[in-house]
C-alpha positions in Angstrom: 33.7 -15.8 -11.1 31.4 -13.8 -13.3 30.2 -10.3 -12.5 26.6 -11.5 -11.9 27.6 -14.2 -9.5 29.9 -11.8 -7.7 27.0 -9.4 -7.4 24.8 -12.1 -5.9 27.4 -13.2 -3.4 28.4 -9.7 -2.2 24.9 -8.1 -1.7 25.0 -9.0 2.1 25.4 -11.7 4.7 21.7 -12.4 4.9 20.4 -15.1 2.4 19.0 -13.7 -0.8 15.4 -14.4 -1.7 13.7 -15.6 -4.9 10.6 -14.0 -6.3 8.5 -16.8 -4.7 10.1 -16.1 -1.3 9.5 -12.3 -1.7 5.9 -13.0 -2.5 5.4 -15.2 0.5 6.7 -12.5 2.8 4.8 -9.6 1.2 1.5 -11.0 0.1 0.0 -11.2 3.7 0.2 -7.4 3.7 -0.2 -6.8 0.0 -2.4 -9.6 -1.5 -2.5 -7.9 -4.9 1.2 -8.4 -5.4 2.1 -10.8 -8.2 5.2 -11.9 -10.0 4.2 -9.7 -12.9 3.9 -6.7 -10.7 7.3 -7.3 -9.1 8.8 -7.4 -12.6 6.9 -4.2 -13.5 8.3 -2.4 -10.5 11.8 -3.5 -11.5 11.2 -2.3 -15.1 10.2 1.1 -13.6 13.5 1.3 -11.7 12.0 1.1 -8.2 13.9 -1.9 -7.2 17.1 -3.5 -8.6 17.5 -7.1 -7.5 20.7 -9.0 -8.2 20.9 -11.6 -10.9 22.4 -15.1 -10.9 24.4 -16.4 -13.9 21.2 -18.0 -15.1 19.4 -14.7 -14.9 17.2 -15.4 -11.9 16.3 -12.4 -9.7 17.6 -12.5 -6.1 16.4 -10.0 -3.6 18.3 -8.8 -0.5 16.7 -7.5 2.8 17.0 -3.9 1.6 15.2 -4.8 -1.6 12.4 -6.3 0.5 12.0 -3.2 2.6 12.1 -1.0 -0.5 9.3 -3.0 -2.0 7.3 -2.7 1.3 7.8 1.1 1.1 6.7 1.3 -2.5 3.6 -0.9 -2.0 2.6 1.0 1.2 2.9 4.3 -0.6 0.7 3.1 -3.4 -1.9 1.5 -1.0 -2.0 4.1 1.8 -1.2 7.3 -0.1 -2.5 6.5 -3.6 0.7 7.9 -5.1 1.7 7.3 -8.8 5.0 5.6 -9.5 6.6 8.8 -10.8 6.1 10.5 -7.4 7.3 7.4 -5.5 10.4 7.2 -7.8 11.2 10.8 -7.1 10.8 10.2 -3.3 13.1 7.2 -3.4 15.7 9.1 -5.5 15.7 11.8 -2.7 16.1 9.1 0.0 18.9 7.5 -1.9 20.6 10.9 -2.2 20.5 11.3 1.6 17.7 13.9 1.7 14.7 13.9 3.9 11.8 14.3 1.5 8.2 15.0 2.4 5.4 13.0 0.8 2.6 14.9 -1.0 -0.2 15.4 1.5 2.1 16.5 4.3 3.5 13.2 5.5 6.4 13.3 7.9 9.8 14.0 6.3 12.3 11.1 6.4 9.7 8.4 6.3 11.4 5.2 7.4 11.4 2.2 5.1 11.3 0.0 8.1 8.4 1.7 9.9 6.0 2.3 7.1 4.5 -1.3 7.0 3.7 -3.1 10.2 1.7 -6.2 11.0 -0.4 -5.8 14.1 -2.2 -8.7 15.9 -5.8 -8.1 17.0 -4.6 -7.3 20.5 -1.9 -4.9 19.3 -4.4 -3.2 17.0 -6.9 -2.7 19.8 -4.3 -1.4 22.2 -2.7 1.1 19.8 -6.1 2.3 18.6 -7.5 2.6 22.2 -10.5 0.6 20.9 -12.7 -2.0 22.5 -13.2 -5.4 21.1 -16.8 -4.6 20.6 -16.0 -1.6 18.4 -13.8 -3.7 16.2 -16.5 -6.4 16.0 -19.0 -3.7 15.0 -16.6 -2.3 12.4 -16.2 -5.8 10.9 -20.0 -6.4 10.9 -20.5 -3.1 9.1 -17.8 -4.1 6.5 -15.7 -1.0 7.4 -12.9 -3.3 8.4 -12.3 -6.7 6.9 -11.4 -9.5 9.3 -7.8 -10.7 9.2 -5.1 -12.4 11.3 -2.9 -9.3 11.1 -3.6 -5.6 10.4 -1.6 -2.8 8.9 -1.4 0.9 9.8 -4.2 1.7 7.3 -6.6 -0.4 9.5 -5.1 1.2 12.6 -5.9 4.7 11.3 -9.5 3.6 10.5 -10.1 2.1 13.9 -8.6 5.2 15.6 -11.1 7.3 13.5 -13.9 5.1 14.6 -12.9 5.6 18.3 -13.2 9.3 17.8 -16.5 9.1 15.9 -17.9 6.9 18.6 -17.3 9.7 21.1 -19.5 11.9 18.9 -22.2 9.3 18.9 -21.4 7.9 15.4 -21.2 4.1 15.4 -19.9 1.8 12.7 -23.5 0.8 11.8 -24.1 4.4 10.8 -21.3 4.1 8.2 -22.6 1.1 6.2 -23.2 3.5 3.3 -19.5 4.1 3.1 -19.0 0.5 1.9 -21.6 1.0 -0.8 -20.0 4.2 -1.9 -16.6 2.5 -2.1 -18.1 -0.2 -4.2 -19.6 2.4 -6.6 -16.1 4.0 -6.9 -14.7 0.6 -7.6 -17.1 0.2 -10.5 -15.9 3.5 -11.9 -12.3 2.4 -11.7 -13.1 -0.9 -13.3 -14.8 0.8 -16.2 -11.8 3.1 -16.7 -9.5 0.1 -16.8 -11.4 -1.8 -19.4 -8.9 -1.1 -22.3 -6.0 -2.4 -20.2 -8.0 -5.2 -18.7 -8.6 -6.6 -22.2 -4.9 -7.2 -22.7 -3.8 -10.4 -21.1 0.0 -9.8 -20.9 1.7 -9.3 -17.5 2.8 -5.8 -18.2 -0.7 -4.6 -19.0 -2.0 -6.2 -15.7 0.7 -4.4 -13.8 0.0 -1.1 -15.5 -3.7 -1.6 -14.7 -2.9 -2.0 -11.0 -0.9 1.2 -11.1 -3.6 3.1 -12.9 -6.2 1.9 -10.5 -4.2 3.4 -7.6 -3.9 6.8 -9.4 -7.6 7.0 -10.1 -8.5 6.1 -6.5 -6.3 9.0 -5.4 -8.0 11.4 -7.7 -11.4 10.3 -6.5 -10.2 10.8 -2.9 -9.3 14.4 -3.8 -12.8 15.1 -5.2 -14.5 13.4 -2.2 -12.5 15.5 0.3 -13.2 18.7 -1.6 -17.0 18.0 -1.6 -17.0 17.3 2.1 -15.0 20.5 2.9 -17.5 22.5 0.7 -20.4 21.0 2.5 -18.9 21.7 5.9 -18.6 25.3 4.9 -22.4 25.5 4.6 -22.8 24.3 8.2 -20.9 27.0 9.9 
Protein backbone atom coordinates (compact mmCIF):
# COMPACT_ATOMS: atom_id res chain seq x y z
CA UNK A 1 0.00 0.00 0.00
CA UNK A 2 1.40 3.37 -0.97
CA UNK A 3 1.57 6.37 1.37
CA UNK A 4 -1.17 8.21 -0.48
CA UNK A 5 -3.64 5.32 -0.41
CA UNK A 6 -2.86 4.74 3.29
CA UNK A 7 -3.56 8.40 3.93
CA UNK A 8 -6.93 8.16 2.21
CA UNK A 9 -7.94 5.04 4.12
CA UNK A 10 -6.94 6.25 7.57
CA UNK A 11 -8.45 9.74 7.56
CA UNK A 12 -11.56 8.47 9.37
CA UNK A 13 -14.43 6.04 9.40
CA UNK A 14 -16.80 8.35 7.52
CA UNK A 15 -16.69 8.10 3.72
CA UNK A 16 -14.41 10.60 2.01
CA UNK A 17 -15.83 13.13 -0.42
CA UNK A 18 -14.80 14.16 -3.91
CA UNK A 19 -14.68 17.80 -5.00
CA UNK A 20 -18.10 17.37 -6.61
CA UNK A 21 -19.60 16.00 -3.40
CA UNK A 22 -18.08 18.83 -1.37
CA UNK A 23 -19.55 21.37 -3.77
CA UNK A 24 -23.00 19.76 -3.57
CA UNK A 25 -22.94 20.07 0.23
CA UNK A 26 -21.56 23.60 0.44
CA UNK A 27 -22.98 25.49 -2.53
CA UNK A 28 -26.50 25.80 -1.01
CA UNK A 29 -24.91 28.07 1.62
CA UNK A 30 -22.03 29.37 -0.51
CA UNK A 31 -23.24 29.58 -4.14
CA UNK A 32 -20.04 31.36 -5.21
CA UNK A 33 -17.95 28.26 -4.41
CA UNK A 34 -16.37 26.62 -7.46
CA UNK A 35 -13.80 23.86 -8.03
CA UNK A 36 -11.20 26.53 -8.82
CA UNK A 37 -11.87 28.29 -5.52
CA UNK A 38 -11.57 25.00 -3.65
CA UNK A 39 -8.19 24.41 -5.27
CA UNK A 40 -7.17 28.00 -4.50
CA UNK A 41 -8.01 27.54 -0.80
CA UNK A 42 -5.88 24.40 -0.81
CA UNK A 43 -3.01 26.28 -2.47
CA UNK A 44 -3.26 28.88 0.29
CA UNK A 45 -2.87 26.18 2.94
CA UNK A 46 -6.35 26.58 4.42
CA UNK A 47 -7.41 22.98 3.82
CA UNK A 48 -5.34 19.88 3.12
CA UNK A 49 -7.40 17.06 1.60
CA UNK A 50 -6.02 13.58 1.23
CA UNK A 51 -4.97 12.29 -2.21
CA UNK A 52 -5.59 8.98 -3.90
CA UNK A 53 -2.88 7.16 -5.84
CA UNK A 54 -4.28 8.83 -8.97
CA UNK A 55 -3.97 12.27 -7.40
CA UNK A 56 -7.68 12.90 -6.81
CA UNK A 57 -8.55 15.04 -3.80
CA UNK A 58 -10.60 13.40 -1.06
CA UNK A 59 -12.13 15.46 1.74
CA UNK A 60 -13.05 14.16 5.21
CA UNK A 61 -15.75 15.60 7.49
CA UNK A 62 -13.25 17.86 9.29
CA UNK A 63 -12.10 19.24 5.92
CA UNK A 64 -15.74 20.02 5.11
CA UNK A 65 -16.31 21.88 8.40
CA UNK A 66 -13.01 23.73 7.98
CA UNK A 67 -14.17 24.89 4.56
CA UNK A 68 -17.49 26.02 6.07
CA UNK A 69 -15.56 28.02 8.63
CA UNK A 70 -13.29 29.66 6.05
CA UNK A 71 -16.15 30.53 3.70
CA UNK A 72 -18.29 31.85 6.55
CA UNK A 73 -15.46 34.06 7.81
CA UNK A 74 -15.04 35.46 4.32
CA UNK A 75 -18.75 36.03 3.75
CA UNK A 76 -19.86 37.19 7.19
CA UNK A 77 -16.74 38.99 8.43
CA UNK A 78 -15.05 40.06 5.15
CA UNK A 79 -11.72 38.75 6.44
CA UNK A 80 -8.71 38.34 4.13
CA UNK A 81 -7.20 34.89 3.86
CA UNK A 82 -4.05 35.82 5.77
CA UNK A 83 -6.18 36.72 8.80
CA UNK A 84 -8.22 33.53 8.44
CA UNK A 85 -5.04 31.46 8.13
CA UNK A 86 -3.65 32.99 11.32
CA UNK A 87 -6.93 32.28 13.11
CA UNK A 88 -6.90 28.65 11.95
CA UNK A 89 -3.27 28.24 12.98
CA UNK A 90 -4.20 29.39 16.49
CA UNK A 91 -7.15 26.98 16.57
CA UNK A 92 -4.91 24.13 15.43
CA UNK A 93 -2.48 25.02 18.21
CA UNK A 94 -5.24 24.61 20.79
CA UNK A 95 -5.66 28.33 21.46
CA UNK A 96 -8.91 30.32 21.71
CA UNK A 97 -8.32 33.19 19.28
CA UNK A 98 -10.61 36.18 18.88
CA UNK A 99 -11.64 37.32 15.43
CA UNK A 100 -10.97 40.92 14.43
CA UNK A 101 -14.04 42.96 15.27
CA UNK A 102 -14.60 41.38 18.66
CA UNK A 103 -16.12 38.02 17.76
CA UNK A 104 -16.39 35.47 20.52
CA UNK A 105 -13.16 33.58 21.32
CA UNK A 106 -13.08 29.92 20.46
CA UNK A 107 -15.51 30.20 17.55
CA UNK A 108 -16.75 26.70 16.78
CA UNK A 109 -16.23 25.23 13.35
CA UNK A 110 -19.51 23.41 13.73
CA UNK A 111 -21.64 26.35 14.82
CA UNK A 112 -20.51 29.09 12.46
CA UNK A 113 -22.61 27.98 9.50
CA UNK A 114 -26.22 26.91 9.94
CA UNK A 115 -29.13 26.29 7.61
CA UNK A 116 -32.40 27.59 9.00
CA UNK A 117 -35.81 26.86 7.53
CA UNK A 118 -38.25 29.74 7.16
CA UNK A 119 -40.01 28.73 10.38
CA UNK A 120 -36.73 28.42 12.30
CA UNK A 121 -35.60 31.79 10.99
CA UNK A 122 -38.79 33.52 12.12
CA UNK A 123 -38.71 31.83 15.52
CA UNK A 124 -35.06 32.66 16.28
CA UNK A 125 -35.40 36.24 15.05
CA UNK A 126 -38.67 36.80 16.89
CA UNK A 127 -40.09 38.12 13.61
CA UNK A 128 -43.50 37.88 12.02
CA UNK A 129 -44.06 36.30 8.63
CA UNK A 130 -45.24 39.71 7.45
CA UNK A 131 -41.94 41.34 8.36
CA UNK A 132 -39.99 38.71 6.43
CA UNK A 133 -42.32 39.17 3.46
CA UNK A 134 -41.78 42.94 3.56
CA UNK A 135 -38.01 42.46 3.80
CA UNK A 136 -38.05 40.23 0.73
CA UNK A 137 -40.27 42.70 -1.14
CA UNK A 138 -37.81 45.50 -0.32
CA UNK A 139 -34.89 43.31 -1.53
CA UNK A 140 -33.29 43.48 1.91
CA UNK A 141 -33.48 39.69 2.18
CA UNK A 142 -33.42 37.38 -0.83
CA UNK A 143 -35.94 34.52 -0.87
CA UNK A 144 -34.48 31.06 -0.24
CA UNK A 145 -35.38 27.60 1.01
CA UNK A 146 -32.84 27.88 3.82
CA UNK A 147 -31.18 30.83 5.52
CA UNK A 148 -27.87 31.34 7.31
CA UNK A 149 -26.85 33.32 10.37
CA UNK A 150 -26.18 36.38 8.23
CA UNK A 151 -29.86 36.59 7.26
CA UNK A 152 -30.85 35.84 10.84
CA UNK A 153 -28.85 38.85 12.03
CA UNK A 154 -30.47 41.05 9.37
CA UNK A 155 -33.96 39.95 10.36
CA UNK A 156 -33.22 40.52 14.04
CA UNK A 157 -32.08 44.04 13.16
CA UNK A 158 -35.30 44.60 11.21
CA UNK A 159 -37.31 43.51 14.26
CA UNK A 160 -35.58 46.15 16.38
CA UNK A 161 -35.90 48.82 13.69
CA UNK A 162 -39.62 48.09 13.38
CA UNK A 163 -40.01 48.89 17.08
CA UNK A 164 -38.58 52.32 16.29
CA UNK A 165 -41.02 52.81 13.42
CA UNK A 166 -38.56 51.91 10.65
CA UNK A 167 -40.02 49.43 8.19
CA UNK A 168 -38.25 47.43 5.43
CA UNK A 169 -39.81 49.72 2.78
CA UNK A 170 -37.86 52.61 4.30
CA UNK A 171 -34.63 50.73 3.59
CA UNK A 172 -35.00 50.23 -0.15
CA UNK A 173 -32.18 52.72 -0.69
CA UNK A 174 -29.83 50.31 1.07
CA UNK A 175 -30.13 47.89 -1.84
CA UNK A 176 -29.30 50.68 -4.30
CA UNK A 177 -26.29 51.67 -2.19
CA UNK A 178 -25.14 48.05 -2.13
CA UNK A 179 -25.41 47.88 -5.91
CA UNK A 180 -23.27 51.02 -6.21
CA UNK A 181 -20.65 49.48 -3.95
CA UNK A 182 -20.75 46.35 -6.08
CA UNK A 183 -20.00 48.52 -9.11
CA UNK A 184 -16.94 49.93 -7.35
CA UNK A 185 -15.74 46.43 -6.52
CA UNK A 186 -16.25 45.22 -10.09
CA UNK A 187 -14.26 48.18 -11.43
CA UNK A 188 -11.40 47.40 -9.06
CA UNK A 189 -11.36 43.77 -10.17
CA UNK A 190 -11.13 44.50 -13.91
CA UNK A 191 -7.40 43.58 -14.19
CA UNK A 192 -8.02 40.18 -12.58
CA UNK A 193 -11.32 39.64 -14.38
CA UNK A 194 -9.56 39.94 -17.74
CA UNK A 195 -7.57 36.83 -16.94
CA UNK A 196 -9.50 33.67 -17.59
CA UNK A 197 -7.45 31.17 -15.60
CA UNK A 198 -8.94 29.53 -12.50
CA UNK A 199 -6.34 30.96 -10.13
CA UNK A 200 -7.13 34.54 -11.20
CA UNK A 201 -10.86 33.98 -10.71
CA UNK A 202 -10.24 32.67 -7.20
CA UNK A 203 -7.96 35.62 -6.40
CA UNK A 204 -10.65 37.98 -7.71
CA UNK A 205 -13.19 36.46 -5.31
CA UNK A 206 -10.75 36.88 -2.42
CA UNK A 207 -9.99 40.49 -3.39
CA UNK A 208 -13.70 41.28 -3.66
CA UNK A 209 -14.21 40.21 -0.06
CA UNK A 210 -11.33 42.35 1.13
CA UNK A 211 -12.62 45.45 -0.69
CA UNK A 212 -16.13 44.87 0.70
CA UNK A 213 -14.69 44.79 4.20
CA UNK A 214 -12.80 48.05 3.65
CA UNK A 215 -15.94 49.73 2.33
CA UNK A 216 -17.79 48.53 5.42
CA UNK A 217 -15.20 50.21 7.65
CA UNK A 218 -15.66 53.52 5.83
CA UNK A 219 -19.47 53.28 5.91
CA UNK A 220 -19.49 52.56 9.64
CA UNK A 221 -17.13 55.47 10.30
CA UNK A 222 -19.32 57.89 8.34
CA UNK A 223 -22.43 56.80 10.24
CA UNK A 224 -20.70 57.18 13.61
CA UNK A 225 -19.49 60.66 12.62
CA UNK A 226 -22.99 61.66 11.55
CA UNK A 227 -24.46 60.36 14.81
CA UNK A 228 -22.03 62.56 16.69
CA UNK A 229 -23.71 65.61 15.16
CA UNK A 230 -27.15 64.49 16.39
CA UNK A 231 -26.33 64.43 20.08
